[in-house]
N, C-alpha and C positions, 0 to 999 in steps of 0.2 A: 938302205933307201927308205925315204920317209913315205909313210902310208898315205894314200890318196884320201883326201878329206871328202866328206859327203857334200852333196850339192845343197845349196840353200833353197827351201821350197817356196820361193817367191811366186805367189799366185797359184800355188797348187792347192787345190781344195778336195782333192780325192785321196782319201786315207789309204786306200790300198796302193795308189801310185807312189805315195810318199814311203810306205813301208817296203815296197818291192823294187823301187827303181833307185835306190841309193841316195834318198834325200834325209836331211837332218830332221829329226822329229822331237819336239818338245812334248813330253808325255802327259797327256791330259785324260788318260783312260780311267782314272779314279772317279771321274765324273759318272761313268756307268755304274759303279758300285753305289755311289751316293743316290743316284737316281732310283735305283732298285730298292735300296734300303729305306728311303724316304719317299714312299710310293705316293703318286698322285695320278689320277687317270689322264688328266690333260695338263701339260706343263708348258708355260710360254716363258722363254728367256728373252729379255730384251737388253740389248747391249749396242754401244755405237757401232758403226760400221768398221770393218777392218780389225776386228778383235777375235776372228777365228770362229765365227758362228758356223759358217758353211762347212768348215773341216770337221768340227765337232759333230755335225749333223751326219755327216759322211762316216765318221768313226762309229756313231750309233748304228747307222745302216749295216755296216759290215760286221758288227758285233752280233746283231740279232738276226740277220738274214739267214734263211735256211740254207742257202747255197754259198755261204761265205767260206773262205779259206781261213781256217782257225789259226793257221801258223802266223798270220801277220800280226797276231797279238803276242806271239811269243816274246819273253823278255820284258815286256810292259807291265805296269804296276797291277793292272787288273788280272793278269795271268796268275798272281799270288792268291787271289780270292778263288780258290779251285771249286768250292762248292757252288758258288755263284755263277761260275763259267759253265760248270756241268748242267746247271738247271736252266741257264738262260741263252748261252752262246750258241748261235746258229739254230735256234728253235722256233723262229716265227717267220711268217711271211711278211715282208715290209713293203709298204708303199711309201716312197720318197719323192717328194715333189718340191721343186724350188719355184718360188713366184717371182724370183728376181727379174726374169726376163720379159714379164708382162709390163711393158714400159712403152706405151704408145701414145700418140697425139690425139686419139679420138676413141670413143667407146667401142665402136664396131671393131676397130683393129685390135684393141686391148682383149675384146671378148674372144676374137679369133685365136689370139695367142694364148688365152687361157685353155680354150678347146685343144689346141695344139699341144700345150703342156700336158694335159690329160691324156691325149692320143699317145704321146711319147712314152709316158709311164706304162700305160696299158700294153704298148707294143712289146714292152720287155716280157710280157706274160702271155704271149701268144700260144704257149703250150696249153693254156685252158681250152683252146679250140679243139684239143685232142683228149681232153680229159674225159674219163669214162664215169667221173662222179658228177659231171654237170649234164643237165638235160639239153635237148635241142633248144628249148626256149631260153635257157641260161646262156647258151653260146650266142643266140641271136642279141640277147641284152649286152654281151661282151663286145659283139661286133659293133653295136652302137657306140661303144666307148672308143673304137678305132677310127670312127667316121668324123670327117672334118665338118660335118653338117649337123651337129647336135642341136636339138631344141633346148629351150631354157630348162624344162624339167629334167632332161637327161643330163645337162651340164651340172645343175646344182646337186643332183644326186649321184654324180659320177664316181665320187671316191668312196661313198657309202656302198654303191653298186659293186665297185671293184673289190672292196674288202669282203663283202658277202660272197662273192665268187671264189676269192682265195681261200676263205674259211672253208667253204664246201668242198674245194678241192683238196685242202691239206688237213681238214678237221681240226684246225688251230686258229685262234683269234689272230688279229692282224695288229702290227706296230705301225703307225702312221706318223710320218715325219714331214712337217711343213716349213720350209726354210723361206726366210724373208717375206713374211706374210703380208707386210705393210707396204711394200715396195709399189704393187698396183694402186694402192690408195693414195700414196704420195703423189704418183704421176698423174692420177685422175684429178686430185686436187689442183695440181698445178696447171692442168690443161683444161679444166672445166667440165668434167663429167663424173665428178665425185659421187653424186646421187645414185647414178646408175651403177657404179662399181661398187658402192657400199651394198646394194641390193644383191649383186652377184655374190661378193664374198661372204656376206651374212648368211645367204641361203646354203652356199656350199658348206661353210663351217658349221652351220646348224645341224645339217644332215650328216655330216661326217663325224662330228664330235659329240653331239648332243643325243640324237636318237639312234645310235648306232651300236646295236648289240654284238656286232663283230669286232668291236674295237678293244685290243688288249691295253694299250695306252697310247698317247700321242704326245709328241713334242713339237713346239712351234718356236720359231725364232723371229725377231724383228728388231728395229731400232726404237720404235715408239710403242707405248702401251696405249693402244687406241680404246677409248671408253667402252665398258660393257654394253652400254645402251646401244651404240652404233653397230657393233658386230657380234659380240659375244651374248646376245640376249638369252637370258635364261640358262646360261651354262654354269651350272652350279659346281661342277667338278673341275673348274680351271684354277690352276695354281700359277700365279705370276711371280717369276723370280727376276727382279729388276737389278740395276747396278746398285740400288740402296740395300739389297738383301744380303744377309751374311751367308745364307746356304748358297753353295755352289760359286762362293765369289772368286775363287782362284783358277777356275777352269777356262775363263775367257781372258786373253792377254797374258804376258809373260810376267812372272814373279821376279824379284831381284835376283834369287839364287838362280833361277833359269837362265836369266840374262848373263850372269857372271860366268856360268858353266858354258853357255854357247860362245861368248867371247874368248874364253880360255881354250876352247876346242879349236877355234880358228886362229889363235895367236894374237888376239885383237884386245887383250886385257888392258893395254895402255889406253885404250879409248873409252874406258869405262865411264869417267866422268863426263864425257861429252854425250855419250848415249844416255846417260842418266839425265843430265840436264835438259837434253832435247826431247826425250820420248818417254820418261817416267812420269810419275806425279798423278796417275789416275787412282782413285780409291773406289773399289767395288766392294761393298760390304765392309769388312774389316781389313781387307788386303790391299796392299799397294801393288798396282800393275803398270807395265809398259805397253804401248801399243806395239803388237807384234809385227805388223805391216811395216812400220817404220824401222824397228830393230834390224829386221831381215834385210831390207833395202839398204840401210846404211852400212851394215856389215858387208854386203855384196860390193858397195862402193869402196870401202876400206880395203877389201881383198884386192881389187884392181889398182887402188891408189891409197897408199898409207897416209897420204896428207889430205885426203878428201875431207871436206868440211860437212858438218851435218846440215841437212836441208829439209825443206818441207815436202815430204812424201804424201802425207795424209790428205792435204788439200787437193792434191792433183786427182784424188778419187772422187770429188765432188765439188758443187758449186759454191759452198760456204754460204748458202743463201740465208740460213738462219742467223749468221753474224752480220750479214749485209742489211737484212731487214731490221735487225736490232739496232745496229748504229744509225741507220736512216731515221729511226723513231726517236732517236735521243735528242729531244729538244728541251727537255726538262733539267734544270741544273742539278737536282738531287742524283738523278740517274747518271748524268755526266761524270759527276764526282765518284759515283760507284764504279763506273768503268775505270776511271783513272786509278782508284785503289787497286782494283783487280790487276791492272797492267803493271802496277808497281809491285805486284807479288802479295798484296794483302787479302783477306778474306771479307766477305760481306754476308750478312744473313738475309735469307729470303724463304719465303713459303714456297714450297714446291708441289705442284700437282702433277702426279705422274700419269693420271688418267685424263687424257683430253681428245677431243675430236679435231679433225683437221681444221674445221671451220673456226674452232677456238684458239688454235695454236698461235696465229699471228694477229689475234683481235686486240691483244693488249700487251703492255710491256710486262705485266705481271705473268702473263702466260708465256711470253718469250724467255724469261728466266728459266722456266721449266723446260722448254724445248732445247735451250742451250745446254741444260744439265744433262737430259736424257740422251742427246745426240753426242756428247763427249767434248763440247767446247768448254764447259766447266765441270768440275768435279767437286766432291765433298771433301771436307776436312773434319775429322773427329765424328762424334755420334750425332745424328739429327735429333732435335727435340720436337717430337711429334712431326708436324710438316715443315718445321723450321730447320733449314740447312745451312751450314757454313760453306759458302761456296768460294772456289779459287780457280784461277787459270791453271791447268795442270803442269805445263811445261813450256819451254822456249818455242817449240814448234807452233803451238796453239796461240801463244802470245804474239808470234809473228803474224798469224791469220788475222788476229784482231788489228794489230797495227797497220797491216797492208790495207785493210777495209778503211781504216780511219784516214789513212793518207789518200786513198782513192777518192773519198768523199770530199775530202779538203781540197783536192785538186778540182773536183767538180764545182765546188763552191767558188774557188778562185777564178774559174772561167766565166763565172756569172758576175764577178765584181771587177769589171775592167778598169773603172775609175780608180779604185784603191790600188790595184796593181800598177797603173800609170804613175800615180802619186809616190808610191814607194820606189819604183824604178828611177824616177826623175830625181829624187832625193839622193839616191845612190850615186847617179851620174854627177850630180852638182857637188859631191863631197859634203852634203849637209848630214852629219852623223846623228844629230839630235833628232831630225825629222825621220830617218831611217829607223832609229830606235823606237820612236813613237809609234810608227806604222807597223814595225815588226811586232811590237807588243801587242797591237790590235789583233793581228793574225793569230798570235799565240792564244789570246783570250778566247778566240772564236772556236779553235779546235780542242780536241780531248788531248790533254797533256800526257806525255809518255816519259815516265821517270825511270832512273837508272837502278833501282833497288832490286829489280826482279832477278837479275843475273848474279850469280856468286862471283866474288871479287876475283878468284883465280881464273875464272872462265872469260871474264870480260875481254882480256887481252887476247885470249885465243881466237874467239869467234867473232867478236865485234871489235876490231882494232880501234874503232873510234867510239866504242861504247855508245852512249845515247846520242852524241852529237850527230850520228847518222840519222836520227829522227828529225832533229832540227835542220840538219843538212837537207833531208828530204822535203821539209816544209819551205825552205829557201828555193830549192830547186823547182819546187812546184810553182812558187810565185815567178820566179825567173824565167822559167821554161815557157810561160805563156806571154812573154814579153818579146815581140818578134825583132826588135831592133838590135838584139845582142847574139853573138856567137857565145853559147855557154858551154864550158866543159867542167867535168867534175872528177876528181881524184886523178888527174892527169900528170904525167911525169913532167916535172918542171924543175929546173936548177938542180938541186941535190936531194929532191924527194918528191913526194906526191902531194900536190896542193889540194885543199878542199874544192874551191870554186875559182875558176877564171872566166872573166867576162871580156869580150872584146868588140868594140864598135868601129867598124872599118872606116866609115866616112870621117868620124870625129877623131881617129887614130888614138882612141882612148881604150885603155885597159884597166880592169878592176880585179884585184885579188882579194878573195874573202877566206879567212880561216875561222872555223866555228868550234868553240870549246864548251864542254858542259861543265858549269861552275860548281864543283863540289861544295856543299855547305853554303851555297849562295854567294860565294866570293866573286862577283861578277867582275869588278875592276881587275882583280888578280888574273882572272881567266882571259879578259881582253889583252892584257900585256903579254901573257904567255903566247897567246895567238900571233900577236904582231912580232914577237921575238922569233917564233918559228918561221913566219914568212921571210924575216931577214936572214936568218941563219941558213935556211934552205934556198934562198935566192929564188923564190917562186916567180918573181916579175920577169926572169930572163925569157920564159916561154912567150910572154906577152910582147917583149921587145922584138923577139924573132918574128913575130906576126906583123911587126910595123907600128906597135904602139908608141906613141911620142910621150903622152902623158899617162901616169899609171897611179892609181888610188889603191890604198891597201887598208883593208878594214879587219880589225879584230872583232868577233861578235862572241859574247859569252851568254849562255842561257841557263836558267835554272827554273824548273816547273814553268810557270807562265810569264816570268820576268826575263828581261834581257838587257844588256848593255852593249853599246856599240861605239867603238873608238876608231877614228881615222888616224893612220900612222902619223900624219903631220901633227895632229893634236897631241899625239903622244910624246913628241920630242921634248 
């Protein structure tokens, strides 16, 4: 009888739950040894979202906490460092706070949520009210931390106060863990109360991390490295470990070996190429990593359906605002060309500033490159030269996020250009192939071109049956879909296959078949002939005849970069 497989830990961020409830765990406990052997008083790890930051923070909490169940580390790499475990495991009071939930539309609500977050952590320590090592005055101060009505002074000093009370009770300095420290700032910036939130976070951090004699050490995580001036004022003991740093580079995200092992465990090794093409490609320090969130979700889909196609799991967890803002601002030709090169799988060199304030982030295209890099939409290739990084789109998933945003903005532009759309559609209807070609070329010049060099040859057929034509296909559908006189269908079963695009005009009893090809090496004429041949061989026009079309036009369209060729079937005879 086959052994029951462990559950996939999708969205499980509690280390103890993973270790005790039968979940698969990718062992990242070596991070603890490295943290202790490369000592810093305050450590800030910046990584994109969904790379395991919260789970690693939970792992640290359970390792250091006085009340931990040490057996949950049995068999893991850290358990081999016996002297280190003896000295540090289960030896410290731990304050562990996630700022992820401070996500409000206005400052008053956000402040109330911050108070509630502190209340929640303090309420885990209500045994302090019974402590014979604390005075009545201490206990009154602790009661203030349980109150929903903290004044600013109490809120700003709350974590320092709590660490002082814990030290007094246990006679031991305190480990402080602050997860997702920048979420309240991101929300405040988008909702217009950034200045107030900066004051709150700066004061809270300054008292907790800078002037706190009760602190053993602290670890913070976040997506962005907010500049020292705005929050970490005068914090000389802060060590920042970003995605560009070599230290700790393999502890966030899955390495190639870890992914192979996971796929092998679930009998999914046959999907390795797909997983790699879609979810690998990030470089943190010197190590190549996959996005763990995506790998786990895709494995889950494959276990339910062995034919499941890779999809975009990462973008469902955020608004992709950085990419949207970036593409909206691309009106300069050089930047347009740089995006085209990235989408084609090439690299570009850019100066990256990892320390920004939120006001700076979207203020210029230069800063947006840095935002895209730190948030995981772009990654580095090779070693940076000072601040100059070779940037690339990591994988198919992120490339799809870029192409979707490009298409969305293209469709918005189309809606504003009614006259051009009308001219194009009229030419199509009248069988004027030369005019269709001219107009379509104009559309292609306006949009960011999407080339077919990104996807490896052997995977094109598997995941993108039409390769890049799907992009040109999308552009065509964007234009045609905004012209209300036609019934438009795409990839519809027709004759002996699936046609690219079918158009039908009821009143005129007119049908149009369009087959789009990507002309490898720019052989446009050849691409058009191939398209027309496919229309004939598969008898795509039959579906239109069934609708009642008396007159049918058949177009072969071939595209290469920003060039296109259009041939009407009658012309091809």
